[in-house]
C-alpha positions in Angstrom: -179.9 -190.1 77.3 -178.8 -189.3 73.7 -181.0 -187.9 71.7 -182.4 -190.4 68.7 -182.4 -188.7 66.0 -180.8 -185.5 64.6 -183.5 -182.8 62.4 -182.0 -181.8 58.9 -183.5 -178.9 57.1 -182.5 -178.7 53.6 -183.0 -175.1 51.9 -182.1 -174.3 48.4 -184.1 -172.5 45.6 -183.5 -175.4 43.2 -186.0 -178.3 43.3 -183.0 -180.9 42.4 -180.7 -180.1 44.8 -183.0 -180.2 47.3 -184.2 -183.9 45.9 -180.7 -184.7 44.9 -179.5 -184.3 48.4 -182.6 -185.8 50.6 -182.3 -188.9 48.1 -178.2 -189.4 47.8 -178.4 -190.1 51.3 -179.6 -193.0 53.8 -180.9 -190.7 56.2 -181.9 -193.0 59.5 -178.5 -195.3 59.1 -177.0 -191.4 60.3 -180.1 -190.8 63.1 -181.1 -188.1 61.1 -184.8 -187.2 59.4 -185.4 -184.5 57.2 -187.5 -182.8 58.6 -188.6 -180.3 56.0 -187.0 -178.1 53.2 -187.0 -174.8 52.0 -186.9 -172.9 48.7 -186.1 -169.3 50.0 -184.0 -167.9 52.7 -187.1 -166.7 55.1 -188.5 -170.0 54.8 -185.5 -171.2 55.9 -185.5 -169.0 59.1 -189.0 -170.5 59.9 -189.1 -173.9 59.1 -185.4 -173.6 61.4 -186.5 -171.8 64.3 -190.3 -174.5 63.7 -188.1 -177.3 64.4 -185.2 -176.6 66.2 -183.4 -177.8 63.7 -179.6 -179.6 64.6 -178.0 -179.4 60.7 -178.8 -177.1 58.3 -177.9 -177.6 54.5 -178.4 -174.2 52.8 -177.5 -172.2 49.7 -175.7 -169.5 50.2 -177.6 -167.1 47.3 -180.9 -168.3 48.8 -183.8 -165.6 47.1 -185.7 -163.3 49.8 -183.2 -163.5 52.6 -179.7 -164.6 51.5 -177.6 -167.6 52.6 -175.7 -165.7 55.2 -178.7 -163.5 56.9 -180.3 -167.1 57.3 -177.2 -168.0 58.9 -176.8 -165.3 61.2 -180.8 -165.6 62.1 -179.8 -169.5 62.9 -177.1 -168.8 64.9 -178.3 -166.5 66.9 -181.7 -168.5 68.2 -179.8 -171.8 67.8 -176.3 -171.7 68.5 -175.8 -175.2 68.5 -177.1 -175.8 65.2 -174.6 -177.6 62.7 -174.6 -175.5 59.2 -173.5 -176.9 56.1 -173.5 -174.0 53.2 -173.8 -175.2 49.6 -172.1 -172.4 46.9 -171.1 -172.4 43.4 -167.4 -171.7 42.5 -168.0 -167.9 41.7 -169.9 -167.7 45.3 -166.9 -168.8 47.0 -166.0 -164.8 48.5 -169.3 -165.3 50.1 -168.2 -168.7 51.5 -165.3 -167.3 52.7 -167.4 -164.8 55.2 -169.9 -167.4 56.0 -166.8 -169.5 57.7 -166.6 -166.5 59.8 -170.1 -166.9 61.0 -169.1 -170.1 62.3 -170.3 -172.8 60.2 -169.3 -176.1 59.9 -168.2 -176.8 56.4 -169.4 -176.3 52.6 -170.0 -178.3 49.5 -169.4 -176.9 45.8 -171.9 -177.4 43.3 -172.2 -179.9 42.0 -172.5 -181.7 45.0 -170.3 -185.0 45.6 -172.7 -187.5 47.4 -169.5 -189.1 49.5 -168.0 -185.8 50.5 -172.0 -185.2 51.7 -172.0 -188.5 53.4 -168.5 -187.9 55.2 -169.9 -184.6 56.3 -173.0 -185.4 58.0 -170.7 -188.8 59.5 -168.1 -185.9 60.8 -171.2 -183.5 62.3 -173.0 -187.0 63.7 -170.3 -187.4 65.7 -169.7 -183.9 66.9 -173.3 -183.3 68.1 -173.5 -187.4 69.9 -170.0 -186.1 71.3 -171.5 -182.8 72.0 -174.9 -184.3 73.7 -172.6 -186.6 75.6 -170.6 -184.0 77.3 -174.4 -181.6 77.8 -175.3 -184.9 79.6 -172.4 -185.1 81.8 -172.9 -181.6 82.9 -176.5 -181.8 83.6 -175.6 -185.1 85.8 -173.2 -183.0 87.4 -174.6 -179.9 87.9 -177.5 -181.9 89.2 -175.1 -184.3 91.6 -173.5 -180.8 92.6 -176.6 -179.4 93.9 -178.0 -182.3 95.5 -174.4 -182.8 97.7 -174.4 -179.0 98.1 -175.7 -178.8 101.5 -173.2 -182.0 102.7 -170.1 -179.9 100.9 -170.8 -176.8 102.3 -171.1 -177.8 105.7 -168.1 -179.8 105.0 -165.8 -176.6 104.0 -167.4 -174.3 106.7 -166.4 -177.5 109.4 -162.7 -177.4 108.2 -162.4 -174.1 107.9 -163.3 -173.4 111.5 -161.2 -176.6 112.6 -158.1 -174.8 110.6 -157.8 -177.5 107.9 -157.4 -174.9 105.0 -155.5 -172.3 103.8 -156.7 -168.7 103.3 -156.4 -169.4 99.4 -158.7 -172.3 99.6 -161.1 -170.7 102.1 -161.6 -167.8 99.0 -161.5 -170.3 96.3 -164.6 -172.3 98.1 -166.0 -169.6 98.8 -166.5 -168.3 95.3 -167.4 -171.5 94.1 -170.2 -171.8 96.5 -171.2 -167.9 95.5 -170.6 -166.7 99.4 -168.9 -163.2 100.4 -165.3 -163.6 100.0 -164.4 -160.9 102.9 -163.4 -161.4 106.0 -166.7 -162.7 107.9 -167.8 -160.5 111.4 -168.9 -163.3 113.5 -169.0 -166.7 114.5 -172.0 -167.8 116.2 -172.4 -171.2 118.4 -176.2 -172.1 118.7 -177.0 -175.2 121.3 -179.9 -176.8 122.2 -178.6 -178.5 125.7 -182.1 -180.7 125.8 -181.2 -182.1 122.4 -177.7 -182.5 123.3 -178.3 -184.4 126.5 -181.0 -186.8 124.9 -179.2 -187.6 121.4 -177.7 -190.7 121.9 -181.6 -191.4 123.0 -183.3 -190.2 120.0 -183.7 -192.5 116.6 -181.7 -190.9 113.7 -184.5 -189.7 112.1 -186.0 -188.3 115.3 -182.5 -186.2 115.4 -182.7 -184.8 111.9 -186.1 -183.7 112.4 -185.1 -181.6 115.2 -182.1 -180.3 113.5 -183.5 -179.7 110.4 -186.8 -178.0 112.2 -183.7 -175.7 113.9 -182.1 -174.9 111.0 -184.9 -173.9 109.0 -186.4 -171.5 111.9 -182.9 -170.2 112.0 -182.2 -169.5 108.7 -185.6 -168.2 108.4 -184.8 -165.5 110.8 -181.8 -164.8 109.2 -182.8 -164.7 105.5 -181.5 -161.3 105.1 -178.1 -161.5 106.5 -175.5 -163.4 105.0 -174.7 -166.5 106.5 -173.3 -169.8 106.6 -174.7 -172.7 108.5 -173.3 -176.1 109.7 -173.7 -178.7 112.3 -170.2 -179.8 113.6 -170.1 -184.0 114.8 -171.5 -182.9 118.0 -174.4 -181.8 117.0 -174.1 -178.1 117.8 -174.9 -175.5 115.1 -172.5 -172.7 113.7 -173.2 -169.8 111.8 -170.9 -167.4 109.9 -171.6 -164.3 109.6 -171.3 -161.6 106.7 -172.9 -159.1 108.6 -172.4 -157.5 112.3 -175.3 -159.5 114.1 -176.3 -157.7 117.7 -177.1 -159.2 120.6 -180.6 -157.8 120.9 -181.6 -160.0 117.5 -180.0 -163.2 118.8 -182.3 -162.5 121.8 -185.2 -162.3 119.7 -184.2 -166.0 117.8 -184.1 -167.5 121.0 -187.3 -166.2 122.0 -188.4 -167.8 118.4 -187.0 -171.1 118.7 -188.3 -171.3 122.3 -192.1 -170.2 121.1 -192.2 -172.0 117.5 -190.3 -175.1 118.6 -190.9 -175.3 122.6 -187.2 -175.5 122.7 -184.5 -173.9 124.8 -181.3 -173.0 123.3 -178.5 -170.8 124.1 -176.6 -168.9 121.7 -172.7 -167.6 122.2 -170.8 -165.2 119.5 -167.9 -163.9 119.0 -166.9 -160.9 116.8 -164.2 -161.4 114.1 -162.2 -158.6 113.6 -158.9 -160.4 112.1 -158.7 -162.9 109.2 -159.7 -166.2 107.6 -158.0 -167.9 110.0 -159.2 -166.1 113.0 -162.4 -168.3 112.9 -160.7 -171.1 114.1 -159.8 -169.6 117.7 -163.4 -168.4 118.6 -164.2 -171.7 116.9 -162.2 -173.3 119.8 -163.3 -171.0 122.5 -167.0 -171.5 121.7 -166.7 -175.4 122.3 -165.1 -174.7 125.6 -168.4 -172.6 126.2 -170.8 -174.9 125.4 -168.8 -178.2 127.0 -168.7 -176.2 130.0 -172.3 -175.7 129.9 -172.8 -179.6 128.8 -170.8 -180.3 131.7 -172.9 -178.8 134.5 -174.3 -180.7 137.5 -178.2 -182.0 137.1 -179.3 -179.8 140.4 -177.3 -177.0 138.5 -179.4 -177.6 135.0 -182.6 -178.5 137.0 -182.1 -175.0 138.7 -181.5 -172.8 135.3 -184.7 -175.3 134.2 -187.0 -173.9 136.5 -185.7 -170.0 135.9 -186.4 -170.7 132.4 -189.8 -171.8 132.9 -190.8 -169.3 135.6 -189.0 -166.2 135.5 -192.1 -164.6 135.2 -193.2 -165.3 138.8 -192.2 -162.5 140.7 -192.3 -164.9 143.9 -189.4 -167.1 142.4 -186.7 -167.3 144.5 -183.4 -169.4 145.4 -185.8 -170.5 148.3 -188.3 -171.3 146.6 -186.0 -173.4 143.8 -183.9 -174.9 146.6 -187.1 -176.8 148.2 -188.7 -177.9 144.8 -184.9 -179.8 143.8 -184.9 -180.6 147.7 -180.9 -178.9 148.7 -180.6 -176.5 151.0 -180.3 -172.9 149.4 -176.5 -172.7 151.1 -175.8 -175.8 149.1 -177.8 -174.4 145.9 -176.2 -170.7 145.8 -172.6 -172.5 146.2 -173.0 -174.8 142.9 -174.3 -172.4 140.9 -171.9 -169.8 141.9 -169.2 -172.8 141.3 -170.0 -174.1 138.3 -171.4 -170.9 136.4 -169.5 -168.3 138.2 -172.4 -166.2 139.1 -175.2 -165.7 141.6 -178.8 -167.0 141.8 -179.9 -163.5 141.7 -177.6 -163.1 138.4 -178.8 -165.7 136.5 -182.8 -164.9 137.3 -181.9 -161.2 136.5 -180.2 -162.1 133.6 -183.1 -164.3 132.2 -185.7 -161.8 133.3 -183.5 -159.1 131.3 -183.1 -161.0 127.9 -186.9 -161.3 128.1 -187.9 -157.7 128.8 -185.6 -156.7 126.2 -187.2 -159.2 123.8 -190.4 -157.6 124.8 -189.3 -153.7 124.1 -187.9 -154.6 120.7 -191.2 -156.7 119.4 -194.2 -155.2 121.2 -195.3 -151.8 122.4 -196.5 -153.2 125.7 -196.1 -149.9 128.5 -193.3 -150.6 130.8 -195.5 -151.3 133.6 -197.1 -154.3 131.5 -193.4 -155.7 130.9 -192.2 -155.3 133.8 -194.8 -157.5 135.5 -194.3 -160.1 132.3 -191.0 -160.6 133.3 -191.5 -161.2 137.3 -190.9 -157.9 138.4 -194.1 -156.7 141.5 -193.3 -153.0 140.6 -192.2 -150.4 137.4 -189.7 -148.6 139.6 -188.0 -152.0 141.0 -188.0 -153.1 137.2 -187.0 -149.8 135.5 -184.0 -150.0 138.7 -182.8 -153.4 137.8 -183.2 -152.6 133.6 -180.6 -149.7 134.1 -178.1 -151.4 136.3 -177.4 -154.2 134.0 -178.1 -152.6 130.3 -177.0 -149.1 131.7 -179.8 -146.9 130.4 -183.7 -146.9 131.5 -186.2 -148.8 129.4 -187.9 -146.2 128.0 -184.7 -144.4 127.0 -183.8 -148.3 125.3 -186.8 -148.2 123.2 -186.5 -144.8 122.5 -182.8 -145.9 120.9 -184.5 -148.8 119.1 -187.7 -146.3 117.5 -184.5 -143.9 116.1 -182.4 -146.5 114.9 -185.8 -147.8 113.1 -186.5 -144.2 111.5 -182.8 -143.6 110.6 -182.3 -147.0 108.9 -185.6 -146.3 107.0 -185.0 -142.6 106.2 
């Protein structure tokens, strides 16, 4: 909204001049209000700041503080204030210096009311135009802020789909105050339960699930520079400008599982080339996810049983096959055919993920961790862990502690 009244201060040490200025103008017709008068420079500064004046008419030759210093002080605190200096012919050299201080105009004594009115009309138009411009900028800024998540989401998606060139990418990154360096990783997060049931969920339910996921993911990565977006299929993509380790992703999976009671699959590809290489990684990750979505109901149920029962040391191919009412041979062949791994490899992978998480985030003894991830003995667990990870659980934990100490030292 435009300001309704502009505050005016008249500053002159001669009462007759102040009275003449005040009485010669129909101020309300200009949407102006003479809020105060000052008879010296010190008072002019004080009243200007007190009333946040929009227009200051000031005599160049004021007592206590001269007009030039009044202008400097007021302009410093009220840079948008319009200033008209009042001067005599013998003070014109001071008026020239005042012009350099960015005053709006000057009046020569004796003051011509018509000239004063002309100047005030000009200033009123300037103030209205400036105010309209500020309103427009405020509205534009507010609208931009409101639409920022959508704009960023669109930009990230166009980027990974290869629809923008390098120059446009750099420009958009600068616009959104993002890192203009080449990203390190592309991370894809899928929640299969959500993707499978998406068509049966109401729009509000879908939005709530996605917002919950977004909140916990961004909270988890709050210390890293991350670009977050959803694509049209409901997948979540993260563009990271810092190196993200697989261990961190395991932690994320556990947090989502514990906080939201949802299982997510996380895939990460490293980007060592350029901006455009992300589009190739995007296609690759989408293909991996699509294969996951297309697996048969039996294999999906087998994976779900492993996900929820991996801590059971008696869990086996035979036990899962009985629960699914299929033969062990058939289930084993189906898992190998669709996932490219054996049942034992699938179960071991899940147990190792949990073991890594516990080694990182707890001080549980190794024997306790082995039991929590489904191994009957510490020796059996340590052997399996070393086979998969390349080092023993104790060595893995020591490396984590050493890395942490190096970071903090």
